[in-house]
C-alpha positions in Angstrom: -3.8 31.5 16.7 -0.3 31.7 15.5 -1.1 34.5 13.0 -2.9 36.5 15.8 0.2 36.3 18.0 2.4 37.4 15.1 0.1 40.3 14.4 0.2 41.3 18.1 4.0 41.1 18.1 4.2 43.3 15.0 1.7 45.9 16.4 3.5 46.0 19.8 6.9 46.5 18.0 5.5 49.2 15.8 3.9 51.1 18.8 7.1 50.8 20.8 9.2 52.1 18.0 6.9 55.1 17.3 6.7 55.9 21.1 10.4 55.7 21.6 11.1 57.7 18.4 8.8 60.5 19.7 10.2 60.4 23.2 13.9 60.1 22.3 13.7 62.1 19.0 16.3 59.7 17.6 15.0 57.0 15.3 18.2 55.0 15.3 18.4 54.7 19.1 14.7 54.0 19.3 15.2 51.2 16.7 18.1 49.7 18.7 16.1 49.8 22.0 13.0 48.3 20.3 15.1 45.5 18.7 16.8 44.6 21.9 13.5 44.7 23.8 11.8 42.5 21.3 14.6 39.9 21.2 14.7 39.8 25.0 10.9 39.5 25.1 11.0 36.7 22.6 13.7 34.8 24.6 11.7 35.2 27.8 8.5 34.0 26.2 10.3 31.0 24.6 11.8 30.1 28.0 8.4 30.3 29.8 6.7 28.2 27.0 9.4 25.6 27.2 9.3 25.4 31.0 5.5 25.0 30.9 5.8 22.2 28.3 8.5 20.4 30.4 6.4 20.7 33.5 3.6 18.7 31.8 6.1 15.8 31.9 8.2 16.5 35.0 5.6 17.9 37.5 2.2 16.8 36.2 3.4 13.5 34.8 1.1 13.8 31.8 3.0 12.5 28.7 0.0 12.8 26.5 -0.4 16.5 27.2 3.4 16.9 26.8 3.3 15.3 23.3 0.4 17.6 22.4 2.3 20.7 23.6 5.4 19.5 21.8 3.5 19.3 18.5 2.1 22.8 19.1 5.6 24.0 19.6 6.7 22.2 16.4 4.0 24.2 14.6 5.6 27.4 15.9 9.3 26.6 15.4 9.4 23.4 13.5 10.9 24.8 10.3 14.3 24.8 11.9 15.8 21.3 11.5 17.8 21.5 14.7 14.8 22.5 16.8 12.7 19.9 15.0 15.3 17.2 16.1 15.0 18.4 19.7 11.3 18.3 19.5 11.5 14.7 18.1 13.6 13.7 21.1 10.9 15.2 23.4 8.2 13.4 21.6 10.1 10.1 21.9 10.5 10.8 25.7 6.7 11.2 26.0 6.1 8.0 24.0 8.5 6.1 26.3 6.7 7.3 29.3 3.4 6.1 27.7 5.0 2.7 27.2 5.0 3.1 23.4 8.6 2.0 23.0 8.5 0.8 19.4 7.0 4.1 18.2 9.5 6.0 20.3 12.4 4.0 18.8 11.1 4.8 15.3 10.9 8.5 16.1 14.5 8.4 17.5 15.8 6.5 14.4 14.2 9.2 12.2 16.3 12.0 13.8 19.2 13.4 11.9 21.9 13.0 14.5 24.1 15.7 12.8 21.6 18.2 14.2 22.4 17.1 17.8 25.2 18.3 20.0 27.5 16.9 22.7 27.9 20.5 24.1 24.3 21.1 24.9 23.5 17.5 25.8 21.0 16.7 23.1 23.1 13.8 21.8 23.3 12.4 25.3 19.5 12.7 25.8 18.9 11.1 22.4 21.2 8.2 23.3 19.8 7.7 26.8 16.3 7.5 25.3 17.3 5.1 22.5 19.1 2.8 25.0 16.0 2.8 27.2 13.8 1.9 24.3 16.1 -0.9 23.3 16.2 -2.4 26.8 12.4 -2.2 27.1 12.0 -3.9 23.7 14.3 -6.7 24.7 17.0 -5.7 22.3 19.6 -6.0 25.1 22.7 -6.6 22.9 21.9 -3.4 20.8 21.3 -1.4 24.0 24.6 -2.7 25.5 26.6 -1.9 22.4 25.2 1.7 22.5 25.8 2.0 26.2 29.4 0.8 26.0 30.4 2.8 23.0 28.5 6.1 23.4 27.8 6.7 27.0 31.5 7.0 28.0 32.0 9.8 25.4 28.8 11.8 26.2 29.2 13.7 29.4 26.1 15.0 31.2 26.0 18.8 31.0 23.6 19.5 34.0 22.0 17.9 37.0 19.0 16.7 35.1 21.2 14.8 32.7 23.3 13.4 35.5 20.1 12.0 37.1 19.0 10.6 33.7 22.4 8.8 33.5 22.0 7.4 37.0 18.5 6.1 36.1 19.8 4.6 32.9 22.5 2.8 34.8 19.9 1.4 37.2 17.7 0.4 34.3 20.7 -1.3 32.7 21.5 -3.3 35.9 17.8 -4.3 36.0 17.7 -5.6 32.5 21.1 -7.4 32.9 19.8 -9.0 36.2 22.8 -7.4 38.0 20.9 -6.1 41.0 21.0 -7.3 44.6 18.1 -7.8 47.0 18.7 -7.6 50.7 
């Protein structure tokens, strides 16, 4: 399937280049327009694919399908170590939602943290997921150490991450028995 998509992409690029070369009678400009159109198209397709994959988790609440889609995405883009690390974080999130905390923890520990970033929030997501696993596995002191040392220096970069932080704080209070009933 992946080979078929690549062949389609090459054929469309070739046809576009030839068509623009004939219409514009300038191969350089046709090449520039073709290149820009293909890059923009690739970015749009990547965004749509990512959004569909995340909707499996966020809208359809289907972590199993999300993990499968994540592995399909890994087959497409997994050669890049940074993207592979991001996909491992996503896989761990799916495992957490399936209640497979030990396996999620192992996936998270296998990630090369040097591939994660504070700026785009991937280090924060990694840390939140790991803390959540540790709480669920009863490793409260390890979770607390991570929470107290890492969370203060990892700012959320969007609303989704702010919500994740709020949920982590609620989970923390629950596991520390620091909640009030009315």
